[in-house]
C-alpha positions as CSV (number, residue, x, y, z in Angstrom):
1,M,19.0,-25.3,0.4
2,K,16.4,-24.6,-2.0
3,V,14.6,-21.3,-1.6
4,Y,11.6,-20.0,-3.5
5,L,11.2,-16.2,-3.6
6,D,8.6,-16.2,-7.0
7,N,5.7,-15.8,-5.5
8,A,4.7,-13.2,-7.4
9,A,4.5,-15.7,-10.2
10,T,2.9,-18.5,-8.7
11,T,2.7,-19.9,-4.9
12,P,2.2,-23.5,-3.7
13,V,-1.1,-24.8,-3.4
14,H,-2.2,-24.6,0.2
15,P,-3.2,-28.3,1.8
16,K,-6.5,-27.4,2.5
17,V,-7.2,-25.9,-0.9
18,L,-6.3,-29.3,-2.1
19,E,-8.2,-30.8,0.6
20,K,-11.5,-28.7,-0.7
21,M,-11.0,-29.4,-4.5
22,L,-10.7,-33.0,-4.4
23,P,-14.2,-34.3,-3.8
24,F,-14.5,-32.2,-7.1
25,L,-11.8,-34.4,-9.3
26,K,-13.8,-37.4,-8.2
27,E,-17.4,-38.3,-6.8
28,S,-18.7,-34.7,-7.5
29,F,-17.9,-35.1,-10.7
30,G,-21.1,-33.5,-12.4
31,N,-21.6,-31.3,-14.8
32,P,-23.3,-28.1,-13.1
33,S,-25.3,-27.1,-16.2
34,S,-27.1,-30.7,-15.6
35,I,-30.7,-30.7,-14.1
36,H,-29.9,-34.1,-12.5
37,S,-29.0,-34.2,-8.7
38,F,-25.1,-34.7,-10.2
39,G,-25.3,-31.3,-11.5
40,R,-27.4,-29.7,-9.4
41,S,-25.0,-30.1,-6.2
42,V,-22.1,-29.0,-7.9
43,R,-24.0,-26.1,-9.4
44,V,-24.8,-25.4,-5.6
45,A,-21.0,-25.2,-4.6
46,I,-20.0,-23.1,-7.5
47,E,-22.6,-20.4,-6.5
48,E,-21.2,-20.4,-2.9
49,A,-17.9,-20.0,-4.0
50,R,-19.0,-17.2,-6.0
51,E,-20.7,-15.7,-3.4
52,N,-17.5,-16.1,-1.2
53,V,-15.4,-14.3,-3.5
54,A,-17.8,-11.5,-4.2
55,D,-18.4,-10.8,-0.5
56,F,-14.5,-10.8,-0.2
57,I,-14.3,-7.5,-2.1
58,N,-17.8,-5.9,-1.0
59,A,-19.7,-7.3,-4.4
60,D,-22.2,-9.0,-5.7
61,A,-22.7,-13.0,-6.7
62,S,-23.5,-11.7,-9.6
63,E,-20.8,-9.4,-10.4
64,I,-18.9,-12.1,-10.2
65,Y,-17.1,-14.1,-13.4
66,F,-15.0,-17.0,-13.2
67,T,-12.4,-17.4,-16.1
68,S,-9.2,-20.0,-16.6
69,S,-7.0,-17.4,-15.7
70,G,-6.1,-13.2,-14.8
71,T,-5.3,-13.1,-18.2
72,E,-8.6,-14.5,-19.8
73,A,-10.2,-12.2,-17.0
74,L,-8.3,-9.3,-18.2
75,N,-8.7,-10.1,-21.7
76,F,-12.6,-10.3,-21.2
77,A,-12.8,-6.8,-19.1
78,I,-10.6,-5.0,-21.6
79,L,-11.6,-6.4,-24.8
80,G,-15.7,-6.8,-24.1
81,M,-15.9,-3.5,-22.5
82,S,-14.3,-1.6,-25.0
83,R,-16.1,-3.1,-28.2
84,T,-19.3,-2.6,-26.2
85,I,-18.9,1.0,-25.6
86,R,-17.9,1.7,-28.5
87,D,-21.0,-0.3,-30.0
88,E,-23.4,2.0,-27.9
89,N,-22.1,5.3,-28.1
90,G,-18.8,5.4,-30.6
91,K,-16.8,6.2,-27.9
92,S,-13.4,4.6,-28.9
93,K,-10.7,6.4,-26.8
94,I,-9.2,4.1,-24.1
95,V,-6.0,4.5,-21.9
96,T,-3.8,2.5,-19.8
97,G,0.0,2.7,-18.1
98,A,3.3,1.8,-20.6
99,N,4.2,-0.8,-17.8
100,E,1.3,-2.8,-17.4
101,H,0.9,-6.4,-18.0
102,Y,1.7,-7.9,-20.7
103,A,-2.2,-9.3,-21.0
104,V,-3.2,-5.5,-20.7
105,I,-0.7,-3.8,-23.0
106,E,-1.5,-6.9,-26.2
107,S,-5.2,-6.1,-25.6
108,F,-4.8,-2.9,-25.9
109,K,-2.6,-3.2,-29.4
110,A,-5.6,-6.0,-30.7
111,L,-7.6,-3.1,-29.8
112,D,-5.5,-0.5,-31.9
113,K,-5.8,-2.6,-35.4
114,E,-9.7,-2.4,-34.6
115,G,-9.4,1.5,-34.8
116,F,-9.3,2.7,-31.2
117,D,-7.6,5.3,-30.1
118,T,-5.4,3.9,-27.8
119,H,-3.0,5.8,-25.1
120,F,0.5,4.1,-23.1
121,I,0.6,6.9,-20.3
122,D,4.1,7.0,-19.0
123,S,5.2,5.6,-15.5
124,K,7.2,7.8,-13.2
125,Y,10.7,6.8,-11.3
126,N,8.9,5.2,-8.6
127,G,6.7,3.2,-10.8
128,E,3.8,4.7,-10.2
129,I,1.6,5.7,-13.6
130,D,2.3,9.8,-14.3
131,Y,-1.1,11.3,-13.2
132,D,-0.4,14.4,-15.1
133,E,0.0,12.6,-18.1
134,L,-3.0,10.4,-17.5
135,K,-5.4,13.7,-16.8
136,E,-3.8,15.1,-19.8
137,N,-5.5,12.1,-22.1
138,S,-8.2,11.1,-20.2
139,E,-10.9,13.7,-21.5
140,G,-13.0,11.9,-24.0
141,A,-12.1,8.1,-22.8
142,A,-13.9,5.8,-23.0
143,L,-12.0,3.1,-20.9
144,I,-9.1,4.0,-18.6
145,S,-7.2,0.7,-17.3
146,V,-4.9,1.2,-14.7
147,M,-3.4,-1.9,-12.6
148,H,-3.2,-2.0,-8.5
149,V,0.1,-3.7,-8.1
150,N,2.5,-3.2,-11.1
151,N,4.1,-7.4,-11.2
152,V,6.9,-6.7,-11.9
153,L,8.1,-3.7,-9.4
154,G,5.9,-4.0,-6.8
155,S,4.8,-0.4,-7.4
156,I,1.4,0.7,-5.9
157,N,-1.1,2.8,-8.1
158,N,-3.2,5.5,-6.4
159,L,-6.7,4.1,-7.5
160,S,-8.3,6.9,-5.8
161,S,-6.4,9.3,-8.1
162,V,-7.8,7.4,-11.3
163,R,-11.3,6.9,-10.2
164,K,-11.3,10.5,-9.8
165,L,-10.4,10.8,-13.0
166,A,-12.4,8.4,-14.6
167,G,-15.7,10.3,-13.1
168,E,-14.3,13.6,-14.6
169,S,-13.9,11.9,-17.8
170,N,-17.1,10.3,-17.9
171,A,-15.1,7.0,-18.4
172,F,-15.3,3.5,-17.2
173,F,-12.2,2.4,-15.2
174,H,-10.7,-1.0,-14.9
175,T,-7.9,-2.0,-12.8
176,D,-5.9,-5.2,-12.7
177,A,-5.8,-6.2,-9.2
178,V,-3.7,-9.8,-10.1
179,Q,-1.0,-8.9,-7.5
180,S,-3.2,-7.2,-5.0
181,F,-6.0,-9.5,-4.4
182,G,-5.5,-11.3,-1.4
183,K,-2.6,-9.5,-0.3
184,I,-3.9,-5.9,0.2
185,K,-7.8,-5.5,1.6
186,I,-9.7,-4.4,-1.4
187,D,-13.3,-3.1,-1.6
188,V,-14.5,-2.5,-5.3
189,N,-17.0,0.2,-3.8
190,E,-14.2,2.5,-2.2
191,I,-12.0,1.9,-5.2
192,G,-14.7,2.9,-7.7
193,C,-13.9,0.7,-10.4
194,H,-16.4,-1.0,-13.1
195,A,-14.4,-4.2,-13.7
196,L,-11.3,-5.9,-11.7
197,C,-9.5,-8.9,-12.3
198,A,-8.0,-11.4,-9.9
199,S,-6.2,-15.3,-10.2
200,G,-6.2,-18.2,-7.9
201,H,-2.6,-19.2,-8.1
202,K,-1.6,-15.9,-6.9
203,L,-2.8,-16.6,-3.2
204,N,-2.0,-20.4,-3.1
205,G,-4.7,-21.5,-4.6
206,P,-4.9,-23.2,-8.0
207,K,-3.8,-22.5,-11.4
208,G,-6.3,-22.2,-14.4
209,I,-9.0,-20.3,-12.4
210,G,-9.7,-16.7,-12.7
211,M,-11.8,-14.0,-11.7
212,A,-13.7,-10.6,-13.6
213,Y,-15.3,-8.6,-11.2
214,I,-18.2,-6.7,-13.8
215,K,-20.0,-3.8,-11.8
216,S,-23.7,-4.2,-12.6
217,E,-25.1,-2.4,-15.1
218,T,-21.2,-2.0,-16.8
219,P,-21.3,-2.4,-20.9
220,I,-19.3,-5.5,-21.7
221,A,-19.8,-8.4,-24.3
222,P,-18.6,-11.7,-24.2
223,M,-15.3,-13.4,-25.3
224,M,-16.1,-17.3,-24.9
225,L,-18.9,-17.9,-27.3
226,G,-20.7,-21.3,-27.9
227,G,-22.3,-21.6,-23.9
228,S,-25.0,-20.2,-21.4
229,Q,-22.3,-20.4,-18.7
230,E,-21.5,-17.3,-16.4
231,R,-24.4,-15.6,-17.1
232,S,-24.0,-16.3,-20.8
233,R,-20.8,-14.0,-21.0
234,R,-18.1,-16.7,-20.7
235,G,-19.2,-20.0,-22.6
236,G,-17.7,-23.6,-21.3
237,T,-18.1,-25.8,-18.8
238,E,-16.7,-24.5,-15.1
239,N,-12.8,-25.0,-13.9
240,V,-15.4,-26.5,-10.7
241,A,-12.2,-27.7,-8.9
242,G,-10.7,-24.8,-9.7
243,I,-13.4,-22.6,-8.4
244,I,-13.6,-24.3,-5.2
245,G,-10.0,-24.0,-4.7
246,F,-10.1,-20.2,-5.1
247,S,-12.8,-19.9,-3.0
248,E,-11.0,-21.9,-0.1
249,A,-8.1,-20.2,-1.1
250,V,-9.8,-16.6,-0.3
251,N,-11.4,-18.1,3.1
252,L,-7.4,-19.2,4.3
253,I,-6.5,-15.6,3.4
254,R,-9.7,-13.6,4.9
255,E,-8.8,-15.1,8.7
256,N,-5.0,-13.6,8.1
257,I,-4.5,-10.6,5.6
258,D,-3.2,-8.3,7.9
259,Y,-0.9,-10.9,9.6
260,K,0.4,-12.6,6.0
261,F,1.2,-8.6,5.3
262,D,3.3,-7.5,8.1
263,Y,4.8,-11.1,7.6
264,A,6.0,-9.9,3.9
265,S,6.7,-6.9,5.2
266,K,9.2,-8.3,8.0
267,L,10.9,-10.3,5.2
268,K,11.3,-7.7,2.5
269,N,12.9,-5.6,5.3
270,R,15.1,-8.5,6.3
271,L,16.3,-8.8,2.4
272,I,16.8,-5.1,2.0
273,T,19.1,-4.9,5.3
274,G,21.4,-7.3,4.8
275,L,21.6,-6.2,0.3
276,R,22.8,-2.8,1.7
277,S,25.0,-4.6,3.5
278,I,26.6,-6.0,0.9
279,D,27.1,-3.3,-1.5
280,K,24.9,0.1,-0.6
281,A,26.2,1.9,-3.7
282,G,26.1,-0.5,-6.3
283,I,22.5,-2.0,-5.6
284,I,19.5,-0.2,-6.3
285,I,16.0,-1.1,-4.4
286,N,13.3,-0.2,-6.8
287,C,10.4,1.6,-5.7
288,L,11.2,1.3,-2.3
289,D,8.6,4.1,-0.8
290,N,6.0,3.1,-2.7
291,S,5.8,-0.6,-3.2
292,T,4.1,-4.0,-2.0
293,P,5.5,-6.0,1.0
294,H,5.2,-9.2,-1.1
295,I,7.7,-8.0,-4.0
296,C,11.3,-6.4,-3.8
297,S,12.9,-4.9,-7.1
298,V,16.2,-5.0,-7.0
299,T,19.3,-3.6,-9.8
300,L,22.6,-4.2,-9.8
301,S,23.8,-0.8,-11.3
302,E,25.6,-1.3,-14.3
303,E,28.2,1.4,-13.2
304,Y,29.4,-1.2,-10.4
305,Y,28.5,-5.1,-12.2
306,N,29.0,-6.9,-15.5
307,N,24.9,-7.5,-16.3
308,D,24.5,-10.7,-17.7
309,A,20.5,-11.9,-17.1
310,E,20.8,-15.5,-17.8
311,A,24.0,-15.9,-16.4
312,M,22.9,-14.4,-12.9
313,L,19.5,-16.2,-13.0
314,M,21.5,-19.2,-13.6
315,Y,23.8,-19.1,-10.9
316,L,21.2,-18.7,-8.6
317,D,19.1,-20.9,-9.6
318,I,21.8,-23.3,-9.2
319,N,22.9,-22.2,-5.9
320,G,19.2,-23.1,-5.0
321,V,17.7,-19.7,-5.2
322,A,14.7,-19.3,-7.4
323,V,13.5,-15.8,-8.1
324,S,12.6,-13.6,-11.3
325,G,14.5,-11.7,-13.7
326,G,13.9,-8.1,-14.8
327,A,14.1,-9.4,-18.2
328,A,11.0,-11.4,-19.6
329,C,11.3,-14.8,-21.1
330,T,9.7,-14.6,-24.4
331,S,10.4,-17.7,-27.2
332,G,13.3,-18.3,-25.5
333,T,15.1,-15.0,-25.4
334,L,15.5,-12.7,-23.1
335,K,14.6,-9.1,-23.5
336,P,14.6,-6.2,-20.9
337,S,11.5,-6.3,-19.4
338,H,9.0,-2.7,-20.3
339,A,8.2,-2.1,-16.6
340,V,12.1,-2.0,-15.6
341,L,12.8,0.4,-18.9
342,A,9.6,2.5,-18.0
343,I,11.3,3.7,-14.6
344,G,14.1,4.5,-16.7
345,H,16.4,2.1,-16.2
346,S,19.0,1.2,-19.1
347,K,19.3,-2.5,-21.0
348,N,21.8,-3.3,-19.1
349,N,20.5,-2.0,-15.7
350,A,17.6,-4.3,-16.6
351,A,19.9,-7.0,-17.5
352,G,21.0,-7.0,-13.4
353,T,17.2,-6.4,-12.2
354,F,15.8,-9.6,-10.2
355,R,12.6,-9.8,-8.4
356,F,11.9,-11.6,-5.1
357,S,8.7,-12.2,-4.2
358,F,7.9,-13.4,-0.3
359,G,5.3,-15.7,0.4
360,A,3.6,-17.1,3.9
361,Q,6.1,-20.6,4.1
362,N,9.8,-18.3,3.3
363,R,11.2,-18.2,6.4
364,D,13.9,-15.9,7.8
365,E,16.8,-18.8,7.4
366,E,15.9,-18.3,3.6
367,I,16.3,-14.8,3.4
368,D,20.0,-15.3,4.8
369,Y,20.8,-18.1,3.0
370,T,19.4,-15.9,-0.6
371,L,22.0,-13.2,1.4
372,E,24.8,-15.6,1.3
373,V,24.1,-16.2,-2.4
374,L,23.9,-13.0,-3.9
375,K,26.7,-12.0,-1.7
376,K,29.2,-14.2,-3.7
377,M,27.0,-13.6,-7.1
378,T,27.9,-9.6,-6.2
379,D,31.6,-10.6,-6.0
380,K,31.8,-12.8,-9.0
381,F,29.8,-10.4,-11.4
382,R,31.6,-7.4,-10.1
383,K,33.5,-5.2,-12.3
């Protein structure tokens, strides 16, 4: 049996999504910037998709910008907003969490080199940002960026608390919603954010398409220059098929988001119950009381196991189980995940940390098989 439990990394494209995309890879090939009929028909399709995505999060179509990925969307929002705010009013203090996605972390590091006053806020044991520390550092901030759901741990931040702090500080508020978009109901007006980012391939859409919601009248400058596309804020011919696929994935989710949430919860609970039967003392379930049902972060305690990230991941893969580790692969080397370290784990514990992430295609029997493999693996690596 082959089991794919790495849906937080990417998801399989839904057949209906592919079906909607194919015409725009074949006969509807026109450039949407062209004024002839070939281009106009494609332009209409893009704008309908924009309206659909906007409606899904209770935004206006004019507030949706399509990008090449979630990473580009995050870069666009953070770099574009920070630089423009500083240019307009001189504010250069920017604040984010220490366990954010690398696309956010690296954007902040780049701005730090440009002279911005950057602050990275620690996490609590449950993976949430430390709101007390955030409050201490938010005064005078130009931008506060806090992710909705952590991509490694699955922990959920209380965005209403972040919105309140941003309001008290007269700061702009951005959130990385890549891991929550399409899994948790999102209303940008209820969240109160000025910017929000998402990615198509996390919700059974295609790779190569992302989205940034930028609230009207939010100061932001483009990163991609050289074209008038996306209202001159993201130059370059649009990924038409990707946009159409993203929109169709949203349509499919709209119909059953509550069901998928409950289904993921069932799969996660089945895995956790099985893990506890294997080893209740030596297997730690991270952020259990504060996480999305779509992600389960598990750590094998170094007190009980000889953790080896590469060997363990290879063992799982050889036995047909695909998951992510608590170590990030960078240039062919494994290093401890900053998100795992941020909640207090040691480097050895990070080497024994795994992310199981669930999709609608997963079945109970796949969870049961995964538990069989994990039982054998824990026996093999036990001290």
